Backbone as CSV, one residue per row, in Angstrom:
resi,resn,N_x,N_y,N_z,CA_x,CA_y,CA_z,C_x,C_y,C_z
1,UNK,0.843,-1.189,0.000,0.000,0.000,0.000,0.884,1.246,0.000
2,UNK,0.741,2.077,-1.019,1.591,3.253,-1.183,1.025,4.420,-0.377
3,UNK,1.898,5.062,0.409,1.473,6.120,1.331,2.334,7.358,1.132
4,UNK,1.669,8.533,1.125,2.373,9.800,1.236,2.075,10.355,2.624
5,UNK,3.136,10.702,3.344,3.032,11.199,4.713,3.410,12.675,4.747
6,UNK,2.569,13.497,5.362,2.836,14.933,5.474,2.774,15.346,6.944
7,UNK,3.912,15.778,7.477,4.016,16.183,8.891,5.236,17.081,9.013
8,UNK,5.054,18.294,9.581,6.170,19.232,9.642,7.173,18.893,10.742
9,UNK,6.765,18.177,11.767,7.691,17.797,12.830,8.569,16.634,12.382
10,UNK,9.857,16.869,12.297,10.741,15.868,11.713,10.767,14.569,12.515
11,UNK,10.744,14.644,13.841,10.795,13.438,14.651,9.530,12.603,14.469
12,UNK,8.380,13.275,14.511,7.123,12.552,14.322,7.032,12.002,12.901
13,UNK,7.454,12.792,11.934,7.409,12.345,10.534,8.245,11.083,10.334
14,UNK,9.475,11.116,10.845,10.342,9.958,10.683,9.828,8.763,11.487
15,UNK,9.263,9.055,12.654,8.706,7.976,13.462,7.532,7.296,12.785
16,UNK,6.632,8.105,12.219,5.484,7.543,11.516,5.913,6.769,10.280
17,UNK,6.889,7.309,9.559,7.371,6.626,8.358,7.932,5.252,8.714
18,UNK,8.708,5.195,9.787,9.265,3.918,10.218,8.186,2.950,10.676
19,UNK,7.196,3.469,11.391,6.100,2.641,11.876,5.313,2.042,10.716
20,UNK,4.974,2.886,9.740,4.200,2.403,8.605,4.976,1.349,7.820
21,UNK,6.254,1.591,7.624,7.073,0.624,6.900,7.108,-0.717,7.635
22,UNK,7.153,-0.653,8.957,7.211,-1.893,9.752,5.959,-2.738,9.591
23,UNK,4.832,-2.082,9.303,3.567,-2.804,9.148,3.196,-3.025,7.681
24,UNK,4.162,-2.902,6.800,3.928,-3.287,5.415,3.467,-2.195,4.476
25,UNK,3.396,-0.951,4.948,3.050,0.159,4.066,4.316,0.630,3.347
26,UNK,4.149,1.072,2.113,5.274,1.629,1.359,5.184,3.150,1.393
27,UNK,6.009,3.784,2.194,6.011,5.238,2.291,6.818,5.786,1.110
28,UNK,6.097,6.256,0.090,6.760,6.704,-1.134,7.254,8.137,-1.015
29,UNK,6.734,8.900,-0.038,7.205,10.264,0.197,6.814,10.680,1.606
30,UNK,7.724,11.405,2.275,7.458,11.975,3.600,7.843,13.446,3.521
31,UNK,6.844,14.336,3.571,7.065,15.760,3.294,6.652,16.605,4.488
32,UNK,6.981,17.910,4.434,6.785,18.750,5.611,5.787,19.884,5.417
33,UNK,5.222,20.046,4.219,4.229,21.109,4.045,3.209,20.714,2.988
34,UNK,2.134,21.517,2.899,1.012,21.184,2.024,1.391,21.229,0.547
35,UNK,2.227,22.169,0.157,2.647,22.254,-1.236,3.386,20.995,-1.656
36,UNK,4.289,20.537,-0.804,5.031,19.316,-1.097,4.112,18.098,-1.078
37,UNK,3.092,18.135,-0.237,2.120,17.044,-0.187,1.426,16.884,-1.530
38,UNK,0.899,17.978,-2.073,0.190,17.902,-3.353,1.119,17.451,-4.475
39,UNK,2.344,17.927,-4.451,3.311,17.531,-5.468,3.624,16.039,-5.358
40,UNK,3.788,15.547,-4.143,4.114,14.138,-3.935,2.973,13.226,-4.366
41,UNK,1.745,13.642,-4.111,0.592,12.835,-4.520,0.509,12.771,-6.042
42,UNK,0.734,13.902,-6.701,0.714,13.922,-8.166,1.807,13.025,-8.748
43,UNK,2.949,13.010,-8.098,4.088,12.245,-8.608,3.964,10.755,-8.338
44,UNK,3.511,10.390,-7.134,3.548,8.984,-6.733,2.194,8.268,-6.805
45,UNK,1.092,9.016,-6.883,-0.252,8.440,-6.960,-0.479,7.359,-5.897
46,UNK,-0.427,7.749,-4.629,-0.576,6.770,-3.542,-2.032,6.360,-3.346
47,UNK,-2.221,5.292,-2.584,-3.571,4.892,-2.178,-4.013,5.630,-0.922
48,UNK,-3.037,6.083,-0.106,-3.341,6.683,1.190,-2.465,7.896,1.451
49,UNK,-3.083,8.939,2.019,-2.360,10.108,2.523,-2.592,10.196,4.025
50,UNK,-1.524,10.332,4.773,-1.611,10.603,6.213,-1.029,11.997,6.415
51,UNK,-1.858,12.933,6.864,-1.408,14.324,6.925,-1.777,15.014,8.229
52,UNK,-0.870,15.848,8.688,-1.179,16.762,9.782,-2.128,17.828,9.232
53,UNK,-2.957,18.387,10.093,-3.862,19.450,9.654,-3.135,20.781,9.593
54,UNK,-2.347,21.075,10.608,-1.640,22.367,10.668,-0.194,22.194,10.221
55,UNK,0.150,22.902,9.142,1.506,22.801,8.613,1.968,24.173,8.116
56,UNK,3.269,24.300,7.812,3.791,25.567,7.294,3.100,25.935,5.978
57,UNK,3.054,27.260,5.654,3.729,28.330,6.394,2.870,28.964,7.496
58,UNK,1.567,28.793,7.438,0.688,29.509,8.367,0.333,28.739,9.619
59,UNK,0.542,27.420,9.624,0.190,26.568,10.755,-1.269,26.753,11.168
60,UNK,-2.156,26.836,10.159,-3.586,26.899,10.456,-4.258,25.641,9.920
61,UNK,-4.716,25.676,8.668,-5.405,24.504,8.129,-4.842,24.069,6.779
62,UNK,-3.565,24.344,6.544,-2.968,24.043,5.238,-3.087,22.564,4.871
63,UNK,-2.803,21.686,5.813,-2.886,20.261,5.529,-4.296,19.818,5.228
64,UNK,-5.245,20.364,5.976,-6.648,20.035,5.742,-7.094,20.463,4.360
65,UNK,-6.805,21.726,4.010,-7.244,22.227,2.707,-6.621,21.441,1.571
66,UNK,-5.361,21.055,1.736,-4.707,20.238,0.715,-5.395,18.876,0.594
67,UNK,-5.754,18.287,1.736,-6.411,16.976,1.721,-7.769,17.044,1.039
68,UNK,-8.557,18.065,1.367,-9.877,18.217,0.752,-9.734,18.430,-0.750
69,UNK,-8.781,19.253,-1.150,-8.548,19.505,-2.574,-8.140,18.223,-3.301
70,UNK,-7.255,17.452,-2.687,-6.820,16.203,-3.300,-7.971,15.215,-3.446
71,UNK,-8.852,15.182,-2.459,-9.981,14.249,-2.524,-10.997,14.655,-3.586
72,UNK,-11.054,15.920,-3.901,-11.960,16.363,-4.973,-11.451,15.917,-6.334
73,UNK,-10.142,15.955,-6.524,-9.562,15.608,-7.817,-9.235,14.125,-7.931
74,UNK,-9.137,13.444,-6.791,-8.819,12.016,-6.778,-9.817,11.297,-5.874
75,UNK,-11.008,10.964,-6.397,-12.085,10.412,-5.567,-11.705,9.140,-4.811
76,UNK,-10.784,8.350,-5.321,-10.445,7.105,-4.657,-9.376,7.230,-3.597
77,UNK,-8.840,8.441,-3.405,-7.749,8.632,-2.459,-8.249,8.556,-1.017
78,UNK,-7.601,7.706,-0.225,-7.923,7.622,1.200,-7.066,8.632,1.962
79,UNK,-7.680,9.283,2.960,-6.977,10.306,3.734,-7.247,10.114,5.224
80,UNK,-6.167,10.092,5.998,-6.252,10.162,7.459,-5.629,11.483,7.883
81,UNK,-6.414,12.323,8.562,-5.911,13.600,9.072,-5.586,13.452,10.554
82,UNK,-4.442,13.984,10.937,-4.019,13.966,12.334,-4.050,15.387,12.884
83,UNK,-4.611,15.559,14.072,-4.725,16.891,14.659,-4.288,16.854,16.115
84,UNK,-3.732,17.963,16.563,-3.327,18.062,17.969,-4.517,18.289,18.884
85,UNK,-5.543,18.960,18.360,-6.721,19.305,19.151,-7.982,18.946,18.386
86,UNK,-9.097,18.880,19.119,-10.401,18.688,18.479,-10.810,19.995,17.837
87,UNK,-10.945,20.024,16.528,-11.359,21.214,15.805,-12.529,20.811,14.933
88,UNK,-13.736,21.080,15.421,-14.927,20.536,14.790,-15.126,21.036,13.367
89,UNK,-14.794,22.302,13.098,-14.976,22.809,11.737,-14.053,22.077,10.782
90,UNK,-12.829,21.780,11.229,-11.896,21.039,10.388,-12.426,19.623,10.142
91,UNK,-12.917,18.987,11.192,-13.444,17.634,11.044,-14.609,17.616,10.070
92,UNK,-15.489,18.605,10.162,-16.658,18.668,9.287,-16.248,18.818,7.831
93,UNK,-15.312,19.709,7.552,-14.871,19.924,6.170,-14.297,18.641,5.579
94,UNK,-13.488,17.961,6.343,-12.868,16.743,5.827,-13.892,15.637,5.639
95,UNK,-14.756,15.453,6.621,-15.742,14.382,6.540,-16.758,14.616,5.437
96,UNK,-16.987,15.867,5.075,-17.924,16.171,4.009,-17.334,15.921,2.626
97,UNK,-16.013,15.793,2.528,-15.388,15.646,1.216,-15.620,14.256,0.647
98,UNK,-15.956,14.223,-0.639,-16.091,12.956,-1.373,-17.037,11.980,-0.681
99,UNK,-18.155,12.506,-0.171,-19.183,11.699,0.484,-18.696,10.981,1.738
100,UNK,-17.532,11.396,2.262,-17.050,10.810,3.495,-16.521,9.395,3.391
101,UNK,-16.290,8.917,2.189,-15.759,7.574,2.004,-14.228,7.627,2.056
102,UNK,-13.609,6.637,2.679,-12.144,6.540,2.796,-11.553,7.779,3.483
103,UNK,-12.026,8.058,4.676,-11.546,9.243,5.379,-11.492,8.984,6.875
104,UNK,-10.513,9.601,7.537,-10.398,9.473,8.977,-9.902,10.754,9.606
105,UNK,-10.262,10.972,10.878,-9.839,12.148,11.636,-9.443,11.655,13.022
106,UNK,-8.151,11.712,13.320,-7.644,11.192,14.583,-6.844,12.255,15.320
107,UNK,-6.861,12.184,16.638,-6.069,13.093,17.461,-4.712,12.455,17.751
108,UNK,-3.649,13.240,17.565,-2.288,12.708,17.729,-2.061,12.119,19.121
109,UNK,-2.468,12.847,20.141,-2.173,12.426,21.502,-2.920,11.166,21.914
110,UNK,-3.940,10.806,21.132,-4.740,9.635,21.478,-4.350,8.411,20.647
111,UNK,-3.412,8.592,19.747,-2.907,7.455,18.976,-1.818,6.785,19.805
112,UNK,-2.243,5.970,20.749,-1.301,5.353,21.682,-1.144,3.856,21.439
113,UNK,-2.073,3.263,20.718,-1.995,1.837,20.413,-1.638,1.684,18.943
114,UNK,-0.457,1.184,18.677,0.048,1.090,17.308,-0.857,0.223,16.440
115,UNK,-1.276,-0.927,16.976,-2.094,-1.825,16.176,-3.456,-1.216,15.860
116,UNK,-4.029,-0.471,16.815,-5.301,0.209,16.548,-5.135,1.263,15.463
117,UNK,-4.026,1.992,15.514,-3.758,3.021,14.516,-3.618,2.396,13.125
118,UNK,-2.855,1.343,13.030,-2.667,0.668,11.745,-3.994,0.088,11.250
119,UNK,-4.785,-0.455,12.163,-6.096,-0.991,11.797,-6.995,0.117,11.248
120,UNK,-6.925,1.305,11.863,-7.713,2.439,11.380,-7.295,2.828,9.967
121,UNK,-5.999,2.848,9.706,-5.514,3.165,8.369,-6.071,2.183,7.348
122,UNK,-6.027,0.917,7.675,-6.493,-0.101,6.738,-7.997,-0.020,6.523
123,UNK,-8.751,0.283,7.589,-10.197,0.414,7.434,-10.538,1.563,6.499
124,UNK,-9.811,2.662,6.619,-10.062,3.808,5.754,-9.740,3.470,4.303
125,UNK,-8.621,2.828,4.059,-8.257,2.452,2.693,-9.299,1.517,2.095
126,UNK,-9.894,0.673,2.915,-10.899,-0.280,2.435,-12.273,0.360,2.249
127,UNK,-12.365,1.673,2.485,-13.633,2.366,2.253,-14.344,2.823,3.496
128,UNK,-13.712,2.680,4.649,-14.360,3.037,5.904,-14.201,4.494,6.297
129,UNK,-14.850,4.828,7.400,-14.776,6.158,7.991,-14.393,5.988,9.456
130,UNK,-13.323,6.640,9.888,-12.852,6.495,11.267,-12.730,7.872,11.895
131,UNK,-13.425,8.079,12.994,-13.422,9.366,13.687,-13.019,9.140,15.136
132,UNK,-12.096,9.942,15.623,-11.636,9.809,17.003,-12.818,9.926,17.969
133,UNK,-12.886,9.047,18.970,-13.999,9.099,19.929,-14.158,10.458,20.601
134,UNK,-13.069,11.179,20.848,-13.174,12.496,21.464,-13.907,13.472,20.552
135,UNK,-13.658,13.378,19.253,-14.363,14.225,18.295,-15.844,13.865,18.288
136,UNK,-16.131,12.575,18.314,-17.527,12.127,18.331,-18.252,12.675,19.545
137,UNK,-17.608,12.591,20.729,-18.270,13.071,21.942,-18.555,14.564,21.873
138,UNK,-17.640,15.331,21.307,-17.872,16.777,21.201,-18.970,17.083,20.196
139,UNK,-19.035,16.311,19.117,-20.134,16.481,18.174,-21.466,16.171,18.841
140,UNK,-21.476,15.121,19.648,-22.704,14.754,20.348,-23.128,15.841,21.321
141,UNK,-22.169,16.390,22.075,-22.509,17.447,23.037,-22.988,18.704,22.333
142,UNK,-22.365,19.023,21.194,-22.729,20.248,20.494,-24.147,20.172,19.933
143,UNK,-24.587,18.979,19.645,-25.899,18.819,19.019,-26.846,18.065,19.946
144,UNK,-26.948,18.537,21.163,-27.718,17.812,22.174,-29.205,17.748,21.845
145,UNK,-29.800,18.817,21.322,-31.249,18.853,21.147,-31.791,17.739,20.267
146,UNK,-31.300,17.569,19.035,-31.870,16.487,18.231,-31.650,15.115,18.833
147,UNK,-30.599,14.957,19.608,-30.317,13.661,20.202,-31.184,13.378,21.417
148,UNK,-31.946,14.373,21.863,-32.827,14.153,23.006,-33.912,13.134,22.667
149,UNK,-34.104,12.886,21.378,-35.092,11.882,20.966,-34.609,10.461,21.232
150,UNK,-33.309,10.296,21.411,-32.744,8.960,21.537,-32.681,8.499,22.982
151,UNK,-32.799,7.195,23.173,-32.595,6.618,24.492,-31.100,6.602,24.800
152,UNK,-30.761,6.342,26.066,-29.350,6.311,26.442,-28.609,5.213,25.689
153,UNK,-29.233,4.063,25.492,-28.584,2.986,24.754,-28.424,3.352,23.273
154,UNK,-29.420,4.029,22.727,-29.310,4.463,21.329,-28.195,5.489,21.150
155,UNK,-28.011,6.359,22.126,-26.890,7.310,22.074,-25.553,6.568,22.109
156,UNK,-25.501,5.544,22.946,-24.275,4.755,23.047,-23.969,4.073,21.715
157,UNK,-24.981,3.506,21.105,-24.813,2.848,19.807,-24.409,3.862,18.752
158,UNK,-25.029,5.046,18.768,-24.699,6.091,17.798,-23.230,6.492,17.899
159,UNK,-22.739,6.644,19.124,-21.340,6.998,19.296,-20.413,5.937,18.730
160,UNK,-20.747,4.666,18.929,-19.921,3.581,18.413,-19.993,3.509,16.890
161,UNK,-21.173,3.770,16.332,-21.306,3.816,14.869,-20.389,4.886,14.302
162,UNK,-20.451,6.074,14.909,-19.681,7.204,14.392,-18.178,6.975,14.508
163,UNK,-17.770,6.112,15.438,-16.352,5.781,15.573,-15.904,4.772,14.526
164,UNK,-16.855,4.258,13.741,-16.496,3.361,12.647,-16.713,1.886,12.928
165,UNK,-17.374,1.546,14.036,-17.581,0.142,14.380,-18.731,-0.456,13.576
166,UNK,-18.581,-1.701,13.203,-19.652,-2.428,12.528,-20.698,-2.857,13.554
167,UNK,-21.867,-3.296,13.059,-22.893,-3.791,13.973,-22.379,-4.971,14.788
168,UNK,-21.610,-5.851,14.148,-21.090,-7.016,14.869,-20.131,-6.590,15.988
169,UNK,-19.284,-5.605,15.700,-18.350,-5.126,16.715,-19.087,-4.456,17.868
170,UNK,-20.129,-3.696,17.552,-20.931,-3.042,18.599,-21.600,-4.098,19.469
171,UNK,-22.125,-5.134,18.831,-22.784,-6.208,19.587,-21.811,-6.855,20.570
172,UNK,-20.587,-7.105,20.117,-19.595,-7.704,21.015,-19.266,-6.763,22.173
173,UNK,-19.135,-5.474,21.878,-18.749,-4.527,22.922,-19.851,-4.339,23.956
174,UNK,-21.109,-4.339,23.502,-22.234,-4.115,24.411,-22.805,-5.424,24.966
175,UNK,-22.271,-6.550,24.499,-22.713,-7.879,24.934,-24.210,-8.051,24.677
176,UNK,-24.601,-7.786,23.442,-25.977,-8.003,22.994,-25.899,-8.697,21.639
177,UNK,-27.048,-9.105,21.107,-27.057,-9.758,19.801,-26.909,-8.726,18.685
178,UNK,-26.439,-9.183,17.535,-26.318,-8.288,16.384,-27.693,-7.807,15.922
179,UNK,-28.708,-8.663,16.078,-30.071,-8.265,15.707,-30.551,-7.101,16.578
180,UNK,-30.171,-7.127,17.863,-30.538,-6.029,18.764,-29.879,-4.732,18.331
181,UNK,-28.608,-4.810,17.945,-27.918,-3.620,17.456,-28.589,-3.103,16.197
182,UNK,-28.950,-4.008,15.290,-29.631,-3.593,14.066,-30.931,-2.856,14.356
183,UNK,-31.638,-3.308,15.378,-32.878,-2.638,15.765,-32.592,-1.244,16.299
184,UNK,-31.546,-1.114,17.126,-31.164,0.207,17.647,-30.789,1.151,16.498
185,UNK,-30.027,0.632,15.536,-29.612,1.466,14.401,-30.829,1.955,13.632
186,UNK,-31.772,1.062,13.384,-32.992,1.464,12.686,-33.745,2.537,13.447
187,UNK,-33.830,2.386,14.778,-34.516,3.381,15.601,-33.801,4.731,15.541
188,UNK,-32.462,4.698,15.585,-31.685,5.940,15.534,-31.950,6.687,14.233
189,UNK,-31.857,5.983,13.118,-32.043,6.637,11.822,-33.466,7.156,11.664
190,UNK,-34.420,6.412,12.210,-35.812,6.863,12.130,-36.026,8.111,12.985
191,UNK,-35.546,8.092,14.221,-35.753,9.222,15.122,-35.035,10.482,14.646
192,UNK,-33.909,10.310,13.926,-33.169,11.463,13.429,-33.558,11.828,12.002
193,UNK,-34.639,11.187,11.512,-35.152,11.480,10.161,-34.088,11.258,9.090
194,UNK,-33.295,10.212,9.262,-32.262,9.865,8.292,-32.696,8.617,7.538
195,UNK,-32.395,8.529,6.246,-32.847,7.379,5.451,-32.122,6.110,5.848
196,UNK,-32.842,4.995,5.831,-32.220,3.704,6.056,-31.359,3.347,4.848
197,UNK,-30.211,2.775,5.098,-29.298,2.421,4.018,-28.460,1.238,4.430
198,UNK,-28.075,0.427,3.450,-27.197,-0.706,3.726,-25.734,-0.284,3.743
199,UNK,-25.433,0.926,3.264,-24.056,1.386,3.181,-23.647,1.977,4.517
200,UNK,-22.857,1.236,5.301,-22.549,1.663,6.658,-21.725,2.938,6.674
201,UNK,-20.903,3.176,5.653,-20.064,4.363,5.648,-20.891,5.604,5.367
202,UNK,-21.830,5.515,4.453,-22.728,6.642,4.218,-23.610,6.887,5.438
203,UNK,-23.937,5.821,6.130,-24.737,5.964,7.346,-23.983,6.772,8.382
204,UNK,-22.705,6.462,8.570,-21.894,7.207,9.523,-21.847,8.670,9.147
205,UNK,-21.609,8.940,7.874,-21.513,10.338,7.444,-22.845,11.054,7.547
206,UNK,-23.926,10.353,7.292,-25.253,10.962,7.426,-25.504,11.366,8.874
207,UNK,-25.141,10.473,9.802,-25.318,10.775,11.215,-24.444,11.953,11.624
208,UNK,-23.167,11.936,11.217,-22.275,13.032,11.584,-22.726,14.346,10.971
209,UNK,-23.203,14.307,9.738,-23.685,15.528,9.093,-24.878,16.086,9.854
210,UNK,-25.751,15.201,10.307,-26.908,15.659,11.076,-26.463,16.296,12.391
211,UNK,-25.510,15.648,13.058,-25.027,16.182,14.323,-24.383,17.544,14.143
212,UNK,-23.631,17.724,13.057,-22.989,19.014,12.820,-24.021,20.087,12.541
213,UNK,-25.113,19.708,11.880,-26.083,20.703,11.470,-27.190,20.961,12.450
214,UNK,-27.128,20.306,13.618,-28.192,20.486,14.593,-29.480,19.879,14.080
215,UNK,-30.603,20.527,14.313,-31.903,19.970,13.941,-32.325,20.384,12.551
216,UNK,-31.450,21.050,11.778,-31.827,21.499,10.448,-32.051,20.314,9.534
C-alpha cells in the first residue's frame, strides 16, 4: 500500500514513516508542508495520505485544505488527518469531502496503540470512515437537542457507529445480539429522520452531518 506522509515535525514524521514501513506500508514520500504534499501525490499516486492538519507556512489549516482539494480531484484517495486538538470545523470539512468515504480524523495524543492506529488506516483504505472518539463526543454534546429523541442505549450505539464500528463489533462490545444492534440502528435513523441504508459508511456520514447541522 503506497502512502504519502505529510508532517512538519521531523521526529514525528520519521517515526510515523518507520512505523508504517514496519507494518507493510510503502512510504513513497514523507514531506513537511502542504505544497510538497500535493506535489508528492501527483508524482507517486498513492492509495493513502496521512497528513497533519496544521503545517507551514501559516500553521492553520494548510494540511486540511490540501487533503480536501486532493480528494476532490482524486475520488479514490484515502486520507487520514491527524490533529493536535479537536477542531470541529476542520473535522466537518474533511468528513464532508467525497461523500465521506475513505476518510479518517484522529487526534495525535490519542494514537497510543500502534495496532489500533494501523487498523484504522487499513479500514479507511478499504472504504471506511474512522473518527476519534473524542471528536464524536464533542459532536454529540454540540448537538444535544436532536439527540434528546434517543434513548441512552441508542446514544451509546450512535457513538460507536460514528467511531467506525460495525454492527457485529458493537454487539460484542455491548454484549448483545447483532439483531438487537440492528434494531437500535434502525430506531436511531428513524428518530433522526435519516434514510435507512445498507451502506454503513454513508450511514456514519449521514449521522455526523446531522449532528454538525443540529436539527436542520
